[in-house]
Structure formats: C-alpha cells, structure tokens
C-alpha positions as CSV (number, residue, x, y, z in Angstrom):
1,X,-9.3,-17.4,17.3
2,X,-9.0,-13.6,16.5
3,X,-9.0,-10.5,18.7
4,X,-9.4,-6.8,18.1
5,X,-8.1,-4.0,20.4
6,X,-9.8,-0.6,20.6
7,X,-7.9,2.1,22.4
8,X,-10.2,4.9,23.5
9,X,-9.3,8.5,24.1
10,X,-8.8,11.7,22.1
11,X,-5.5,12.2,23.8
12,X,-4.1,9.1,21.9
13,X,-4.8,10.9,18.6
14,X,-2.2,13.6,19.5
15,X,1.6,13.5,19.1
16,X,2.0,13.6,22.9
17,X,0.5,10.3,23.9
18,X,1.3,6.8,22.7
19,X,-1.0,3.7,23.1
20,X,1.3,1.2,24.8
21,X,-1.6,-0.9,26.2
22,X,-2.2,-2.6,22.8
23,X,1.4,-3.8,22.7
24,X,1.1,-5.4,26.1
25,X,-2.3,-7.0,25.2
26,X,-1.0,-8.2,21.9
27,X,1.9,-10.0,23.6
28,X,-0.4,-11.6,26.1
29,X,-2.9,-12.7,23.5
30,X,-0.3,-14.1,21.2
31,X,1.0,-16.2,24.2
32,X,-2.5,-17.8,24.2
33,X,-2.3,-18.4,20.4
34,X,-4.8,-15.6,19.7
35,X,-4.1,-13.5,16.6
36,X,-4.7,-9.8,16.9
37,X,-6.2,-8.9,13.5
38,X,-6.9,-5.3,14.1
39,X,-6.0,-2.4,16.4
40,X,-7.5,1.1,16.3
41,X,-7.7,4.3,18.3
42,X,-11.0,6.1,18.6
43,X,-11.4,9.5,20.1
44,X,-14.0,10.5,22.7
45,X,-16.9,10.3,20.3
46,X,-19.9,8.2,21.4
47,X,-21.3,7.4,17.9
48,X,-18.0,6.6,16.3
49,X,-16.9,4.4,19.2
50,X,-20.3,2.5,19.1
51,X,-19.9,1.9,15.4
52,X,-16.4,0.6,15.8
53,X,-17.5,-1.8,18.5
54,X,-20.4,-3.1,16.4
55,X,-18.0,-3.9,13.5
56,X,-15.5,-5.5,15.8
57,X,-18.0,-7.8,17.5
58,X,-19.3,-8.9,14.1
59,X,-15.9,-10.2,12.9
60,X,-13.8,-11.2,16.0
61,X,-14.2,-13.6,18.9
62,X,-12.5,-11.3,21.4
63,X,-12.9,-7.5,21.6
64,X,-10.9,-5.5,24.1
65,X,-11.4,-1.8,24.8
66,X,-9.0,0.2,26.9
67,X,-9.7,3.6,28.4
68,X,-12.8,5.8,28.7
69,X,-14.0,4.3,32.0
70,X,-13.3,7.3,34.1
71,X,-15.8,9.6,35.9
72,X,-15.8,12.6,33.5
73,X,-18.2,13.5,30.7
74,X,-15.7,12.5,28.0
75,X,-15.4,9.0,29.4
76,X,-17.8,7.4,27.0
77,X,-16.8,3.7,26.7
78,X,-19.6,2.4,28.9
79,X,-22.3,4.4,27.0
80,X,-20.9,3.6,23.5
81,X,-20.6,-0.2,24.2
82,X,-24.2,-0.1,25.6
83,X,-25.3,1.5,22.4
84,X,-23.5,-1.0,20.3
85,X,-24.8,-4.1,22.2
86,X,-28.2,-2.6,23.0
87,X,-27.6,-3.0,26.7
88,X,-28.7,-0.6,29.5
89,X,-26.4,0.8,32.1
90,X,-27.3,-0.3,35.7
91,X,-26.2,1.6,38.8
92,X,-24.6,-0.5,41.4
93,X,-24.8,1.1,44.9
94,X,-22.2,-1.3,46.3
95,X,-19.6,0.0,43.8
96,X,-20.4,3.6,44.7
97,X,-19.9,2.7,48.4
98,X,-16.6,1.1,47.6
99,X,-15.5,4.2,45.7
100,X,-16.4,6.4,48.6
101,X,-14.5,4.2,51.0
102,X,-11.5,4.3,48.8
103,X,-11.6,8.2,48.7
104,X,-12.0,8.2,52.5
105,X,-8.9,6.1,52.9
106,X,-7.0,8.8,50.9
107,X,-8.7,11.4,53.2
108,X,-10.5,13.0,50.3
109,X,-14.2,13.6,49.7
110,X,-15.5,11.9,46.6
111,X,-17.0,14.1,43.9
112,X,-20.5,13.3,42.8
113,X,-19.2,12.7,39.3
114,X,-17.3,9.6,40.4
115,X,-20.6,7.8,40.8
116,X,-20.6,7.4,37.0
117,X,-18.0,4.6,37.5
118,X,-20.7,2.6,39.4
119,X,-22.7,2.1,36.2
120,X,-22.3,-1.4,34.8
121,X,-23.7,-2.7,31.5
122,X,-26.6,-5.0,31.8
123,X,-25.4,-8.6,32.1
124,X,-21.7,-7.7,32.5
125,X,-19.4,-9.2,35.0
126,X,-17.6,-6.7,37.2
127,X,-13.8,-6.8,37.1
128,X,-12.6,-5.3,40.4
129,X,-9.8,-2.7,40.2
130,X,-7.5,-2.7,43.2
131,X,-5.2,-0.1,41.6
132,X,-7.7,2.5,40.6
133,X,-11.3,3.6,40.8
134,X,-12.7,2.4,37.5
135,X,-13.9,-1.2,37.6
136,X,-13.6,-3.3,34.4
137,X,-16.4,-5.2,32.7
138,X,-16.6,-8.6,30.9
139,X,-19.5,-9.1,28.6
140,X,-20.4,-12.2,26.6
141,X,-22.3,-11.3,23.4
142,X,-23.4,-14.1,21.1
143,X,-20.1,-16.0,21.7
144,X,-18.0,-12.9,21.6
145,X,-16.1,-11.8,24.7
146,X,-16.1,-8.0,25.1
147,X,-13.7,-6.7,27.7
148,X,-13.8,-3.1,29.0
149,X,-10.5,-2.3,30.8
150,X,-9.2,0.9,32.4
151,X,-6.7,3.1,30.5
152,X,-3.8,3.6,32.9
153,X,-1.3,0.9,32.1
154,X,-0.6,-0.2,35.7
155,X,-4.3,-0.7,36.2
156,X,-4.9,-2.5,32.9
157,X,-2.0,-4.8,33.2
158,X,-2.9,-5.9,36.7
159,X,-6.6,-6.4,35.8
160,X,-5.8,-8.3,32.6
161,X,-3.1,-10.6,34.1
162,X,-5.0,-11.5,37.2
163,X,-8.7,-11.6,36.0
164,X,-8.8,-11.9,32.2
165,X,-5.9,-14.0,31.2
166,X,-6.9,-17.1,33.2
167,X,-10.4,-16.9,31.9
168,X,-9.3,-16.5,28.3
169,X,-7.0,-19.4,28.6
170,X,-10.0,-21.6,29.4
171,X,-12.0,-20.2,26.5
172,X,-9.3,-20.2,23.8
173,X,-8.6,-23.5,21.9
174,X,-5.0,-24.7,22.6
175,X,-2.8,-23.1,19.9
176,X,0.6,-21.5,19.7
177,X,2.0,-18.7,17.5
178,X,5.6,-19.0,16.5
179,X,7.5,-16.3,14.5
180,X,10.7,-16.7,12.5
181,X,12.4,-13.5,11.3
182,X,14.8,-13.5,8.4
183,X,16.9,-10.3,8.1
184,X,18.3,-9.6,4.7
185,X,20.9,-7.1,3.5
186,X,22.1,-6.0,0.1
187,X,18.9,-6.1,-2.1
188,X,15.9,-3.9,-2.7
189,X,12.5,-4.8,-1.2
190,X,10.9,-5.2,-4.6
191,X,13.6,-7.5,-5.9
192,X,13.3,-9.6,-2.7
193,X,9.5,-9.9,-2.9
194,X,9.6,-10.9,-6.6
195,X,12.1,-13.6,-5.8
196,X,10.4,-15.2,-2.8
197,X,6.7,-14.5,-3.4
198,X,6.2,-17.7,-5.4
199,X,7.2,-19.6,-2.2
200,X,5.2,-17.8,0.5
201,X,2.1,-17.2,-1.6
202,X,1.4,-20.9,-1.5
203,X,0.6,-20.6,2.2
204,X,-2.0,-18.7,4.3
205,X,-0.4,-20.2,7.4
206,X,2.3,-19.1,8.1
207,X,1.4,-15.5,7.2
208,X,4.3,-13.5,5.6
209,X,5.1,-9.9,6.3
210,X,7.9,-8.0,4.6
211,X,9.3,-4.9,6.4
212,X,11.9,-2.6,4.8
213,X,14.2,0.0,6.2
214,X,17.4,1.6,4.9
215,X,19.5,-1.3,3.6
216,X,17.7,-3.8,5.8
217,X,14.7,-6.0,5.1
218,X,12.9,-8.2,7.5
219,X,10.8,-11.2,6.4
220,X,8.4,-12.2,9.2
221,X,6.9,-15.7,9.0
222,X,4.2,-16.2,11.6
223,X,2.7,-19.7,12.1
224,X,-0.4,-20.7,14.1
225,X,-0.5,-24.4,15.1
226,X,-1.8,-26.7,17.8
227,X,1.7,-27.4,19.1
228,X,5.1,-25.7,19.1
229,X,6.6,-28.6,17.2
230,X,4.1,-28.3,14.5
231,X,4.6,-24.6,14.2
232,X,8.4,-25.0,14.0
233,X,8.0,-27.7,11.3
234,X,5.7,-25.4,9.2
235,X,8.1,-22.5,9.6
236,X,11.0,-24.6,8.4
237,X,9.0,-25.8,5.5
238,X,8.5,-22.3,4.2
239,X,11.7,-20.7,5.4
240,X,14.0,-23.3,3.8
241,X,13.2,-22.5,0.2
242,X,13.2,-18.8,0.9
243,X,16.6,-19.0,2.5
244,X,17.9,-21.0,-0.5
245,X,16.7,-18.3,-2.9
246,X,18.2,-15.5,-0.8
247,X,21.5,-17.2,-0.1
248,X,24.2,-15.3,1.7
249,X,22.0,-12.1,1.8
250,X,20.3,-13.6,4.8
251,X,22.3,-12.4,7.8
252,X,20.1,-13.4,10.7
253,X,17.4,-16.0,11.4
254,X,16.3,-14.7,14.8
255,X,15.8,-11.0,14.2
256,X,19.2,-9.9,15.5
257,X,20.5,-6.7,13.8
258,X,23.6,-6.7,11.7
259,X,25.8,-5.1,14.4
260,X,25.1,-8.0,16.7
261,X,25.8,-10.6,14.0
262,X,29.1,-8.9,13.0
263,X,30.1,-8.7,16.7
264,X,29.5,-12.4,17.2
265,X,31.6,-13.2,14.2
266,X,34.5,-11.0,15.3
267,X,34.4,-12.6,18.8
268,X,34.4,-16.1,17.3
269,X,37.4,-15.3,15.2
270,X,39.2,-13.4,18.0
271,X,39.4,-10.4,15.6
272,X,39.2,-6.7,16.3
273,X,37.7,-3.7,14.4
274,X,38.3,0.0,14.0
275,X,36.3,2.5,12.0
276,X,37.2,5.7,10.1
277,X,34.1,7.9,9.4
278,X,33.5,11.0,7.5
279,X,30.0,11.2,6.1
280,X,28.4,9.2,8.9
281,X,30.0,11.3,11.7
282,X,30.2,8.5,14.3
283,X,26.9,6.6,13.4
284,X,28.8,3.4,12.5
285,X,30.8,3.4,15.8
286,X,27.6,4.1,17.7
287,X,25.9,1.1,16.2
288,X,28.8,-1.2,17.0
289,X,29.1,0.0,20.6
290,X,25.4,-0.2,21.2
291,X,26.0,-4.0,21.6
292,X,26.8,-5.0,25.1
293,X,30.3,-6.5,25.3
294,X,31.5,-4.8,22.1
295,X,34.7,-3.8,23.9
296,X,35.9,-7.3,23.3
297,X,36.3,-6.6,19.6
298,X,35.9,-2.9,18.9
299,X,39.1,-0.9,19.5
300,X,37.9,2.5,18.6
301,X,37.2,4.9,15.7
302,X,38.3,8.1,14.0
303,X,35.7,10.8,13.0
304,X,37.6,12.7,10.3
305,X,35.2,15.2,8.9
306,X,37.7,17.5,7.3
307,X,40.6,17.0,5.0
308,X,43.0,18.2,7.7
309,X,41.7,15.6,10.1
310,X,41.9,12.9,7.5
311,X,45.6,13.7,6.9
312,X,46.5,14.2,10.6
313,X,44.6,11.4,12.2
314,X,44.7,8.8,9.5
315,X,47.7,9.7,7.4
316,X,45.8,10.3,4.2
317,X,48.3,12.0,1.9
318,X,47.7,15.5,0.7
319,X,48.2,14.4,-2.9
320,X,45.3,11.9,-2.7
321,X,43.0,14.5,-1.3
322,X,44.0,17.1,-3.9
323,X,43.9,14.8,-6.9
324,X,40.9,12.6,-6.1
325,X,39.0,14.6,-3.5
326,X,37.6,13.6,-0.1
327,X,34.8,11.6,-1.6
328,X,36.6,9.0,-3.7
329,X,37.7,5.4,-3.9
330,X,41.3,6.4,-3.2
331,X,40.4,8.4,0.0
332,X,38.2,5.6,1.3
333,X,41.1,3.2,0.8
334,X,43.6,5.5,2.5
335,X,41.2,6.1,5.4
336,X,40.7,2.3,6.0
337,X,44.4,1.5,5.8
338,X,45.3,4.4,8.1
339,X,42.7,3.4,10.7
340,X,44.0,-0.2,10.7
341,X,47.6,0.9,10.9
342,X,47.1,3.4,13.7
343,X,44.7,1.3,15.8
344,X,46.3,-2.1,15.3
345,X,42.9,-3.7,14.6
346,X,42.4,-6.8,12.5
347,X,39.9,-5.0,10.3
348,X,39.1,-1.4,9.6
349,X,36.0,0.1,7.9
350,X,35.9,3.5,6.4
351,X,33.1,5.6,5.1
352,X,33.3,8.8,3.0
353,X,30.5,10.4,1.0
354,X,28.0,13.2,0.4
355,X,25.0,12.9,2.7
356,X,23.4,16.1,1.5
357,X,21.4,18.2,1.2
358,X,24.2,20.1,-0.6
359,X,25.8,18.4,-3.6
360,X,29.5,17.6,-3.8
361,X,29.4,18.6,-7.5
362,X,29.0,16.7,-10.7
363,X,31.6,14.1,-9.7
364,X,29.9,13.5,-6.3
365,X,26.2,14.1,-6.3
366,X,24.2,13.7,-3.1
367,X,24.2,10.0,-2.0
368,X,27.6,9.2,-3.4
369,X,29.3,6.9,-0.9
370,X,32.6,5.0,-0.8
371,X,33.1,2.3,1.8
372,X,36.5,0.7,2.5
373,X,37.5,-2.5,4.3
374,X,41.1,-3.0,5.2
375,X,42.7,-6.2,6.5
376,X,46.1,-7.9,6.4
377,X,45.7,-8.6,2.7
378,X,45.1,-5.0,1.7
379,X,41.9,-3.0,1.1
380,X,38.8,-3.3,-0.9
381,X,36.4,-0.4,-1.7
382,X,32.8,-0.4,-2.9
383,X,31.0,2.6,-4.4
384,X,27.3,3.1,-3.9
385,X,24.8,5.8,-4.9
386,X,22.1,6.0,-2.2
387,X,18.8,7.8,-2.5
388,X,16.9,9.6,0.3
389,X,17.4,12.3,2.8
390,X,20.6,12.9,4.9
391,X,19.6,10.5,7.7
392,X,18.6,7.7,5.2
393,X,21.8,8.0,3.2
394,X,23.9,7.8,6.4
395,X,22.0,4.8,7.6
396,X,22.4,3.1,4.3
397,X,26.2,3.7,4.5
398,X,26.5,2.2,7.9
399,X,24.4,-0.9,6.9
400,X,26.5,-1.5,3.8
401,X,29.7,-1.1,5.7
402,X,28.7,-3.7,8.3
403,X,27.4,-6.1,5.6
404,X,30.7,-5.8,3.7
405,X,32.5,-6.9,6.9
406,X,30.0,-9.7,7.5
407,X,30.7,-11.1,4.1
408,X,34.4,-10.9,4.6
409,X,34.1,-12.8,7.9
410,X,31.8,-15.5,6.6
411,X,33.1,-15.7,3.0
412,X,36.8,-15.0,3.2
413,X,37.2,-15.1,-0.5
414,X,34.8,-12.2,-1.1
C-alpha cells in the first residue's frame, strides 16, 4: 500500500520554513509497512492544490494533507479538496460553538473569521483537535483514505498518533519495511553503480537507492515483506553479492559513519589516536570528537596552519619545509610522526594540502592533498587530487584519512 503526503502553505516554499511534518508522517507510515511514494509542497493556490489532490487520489491508497486548515483567507485546503473530490463544504454549528467556548476559556472573543474552521467536507469524519482550533477530517473516496491534518507539528502529531494511526493499522495489510544501509569509502559513485547494478537490477523488491557525498557512498536496500524475517532474508539475498563485489570498501552495514566505525575499532584494540591538521583546520578532530565516548581513544590534535607552527608544535624540520614545501609527502610524513611522538598515541593521522580557492602553484594545484598515518612501524603517506570547492576538498581529505586508518586497523598488512 502506498501513500502520498502534500504539505500546504506558501511559507514552506521559502528558505525560512522547513516541512518537518512529512518526516514524522513517513516514519509512522513506514512503521505500518506503507511506502511513501511521493511528497510535495504546494503553496496557497486553490487550483494548483486541487489538481495535486486529484492526481494523488488517482494513484495512491492514502493521501495526507498537512496545513491550510486555519481561519484565514489563504487557508484553502478544505476548498481545494472539495473541488478535487467534488464535495461541498457543510457548516457545523456545534464545531463553531466549541471554538467559541475554547476562546472564552482563553478569555478572548472569537473573531468571525474563525467560523471558517467549522466547515467540514460532505461525508467527512471529524477529527477533534484538542491542541488547536482546526479540526482534522478523514474522507473515504473510492477506496482511498484522504486525511486533512493541521499544520502546527504539535497538533498534527497528536491527532495522527491518537486518531489516525490506529485506524490505518486496521486498514493496511500486515507488512513490514526493513532497510539495510551499506556505507562505502574509496570509490566513485559511477564505478560503484557499474559494479553492483547487475545485482540489484534483478529486484524490484528490495528497492535500491544510491546516495553519494564527498568520499562516502550509501547503498540503501529497502525491502517490503509480510514479516520481518522474510524482509531480513530478502535483504541478505541481495546484500550478500553486493558486499562480495565491494569487498573491504564497505565499512558499515548499519548506516554508522566512518568516525564511529574507526572509534569502535580503536576501542577494541585499546589503541589511541592523535591528529595533525593543516588544510582541514580541525575538521578531522571535530569529526572524531563528535562521537560520544571518543575520549577513550582520542588523545588530541595539532592544528598547524603555518610552517612555523609545523616546526614548533610537531618538530617538522626547516630543511623539509624549504626543500619540499608544506604540501608534500615529506611534510605529511613528518607531521604524522611528530604528532605521534609528542602525543604518545598509538596512531597519528596528518593532513596537508591546498583546499583553495587559491592555487599552491604548478606543483600543488587546488585539491592536492597528502595524508599521513604513523604507527610503531613507521609512516605511510597517500597522495590524492580532489575536485570541488574548499569545503568539499576538506571533507574528502577527512574521509580518506579516516578510511586509511580503518584499513590499517582491519587489514594490518595494508
């Protein structure tokens, strides 16, 4: 069974307001095994909203509208749904009386315009609103359930949880939705898709979605089945061959980010970590310390943005800086070794590079990055050329540094 969510209100089409109701509704519907196939935001325009409702009702079994049930002239949800379903609005004096009583309890006189909220669509069931003035409405239209809910989140959540969710649970065939998230580092999105598409294209269930960020790819497998066991079995059937193809580039099977995975590995091995950052300016340390309990394995870091600081804080020799430059394999190695020596950590990561927008010259164009990893056996350095703006390059650098350490912790010979 599929659902669509329509958020109503011109304010949601501005940069100042975000539709959070659809996130709550999606989570609740998924818990029932209902797939949300489409979400949209429609401004306060009667004809456009009516057209959107008509199309939603034609293709989905559940249509939920949030917002536009207030008393003002731009609250058009009731009128637009009436147009779409060819239903008249009927005035309910008892609702108007309840509204007046509510205002009286607040020691306020109700404006005449508030009576607009007492109009209910013909044949609709009234959903009382004990947290606001706008009642909700439930309409059955040729087997489709159309729900009109208030826009304020505290009103919508209470109304949906108490009055809509139990009823939908009786209507919806028993089904579960299970999701498995594989997170992958160290390969481009296009290469990943080319590699695993022959596997996931065989299936419409589970559905596969690939999300890419700087140095991080997420493969979402979403299964819909009658039971949780059946969904888990189906996910395993598809995920197994995908994981075999991706190998050690898969760093998480439960959606956890790389900093959490690395932290867990360090804790298990009773190892510690220090960082020495230049180009990233503390971004790597921030990611590591964003994980609760990171003090168990993270001893600290050095932000050495200038050559003087690299020399004074980390002991990078003047000759290395003069001969090879701040952005070089040799400097990255000296930074990592210095951070490990001065912190006493088991491992130390270093990052030096050119994040832009200004170039470091022909020898170090924008995106040039060196990442060092020092341990008791010495230091290894990798060189990468990242593309993108300043933020993207710095994010790439932190991701590759963490993945370099992950590989060392899981594959000691690497």
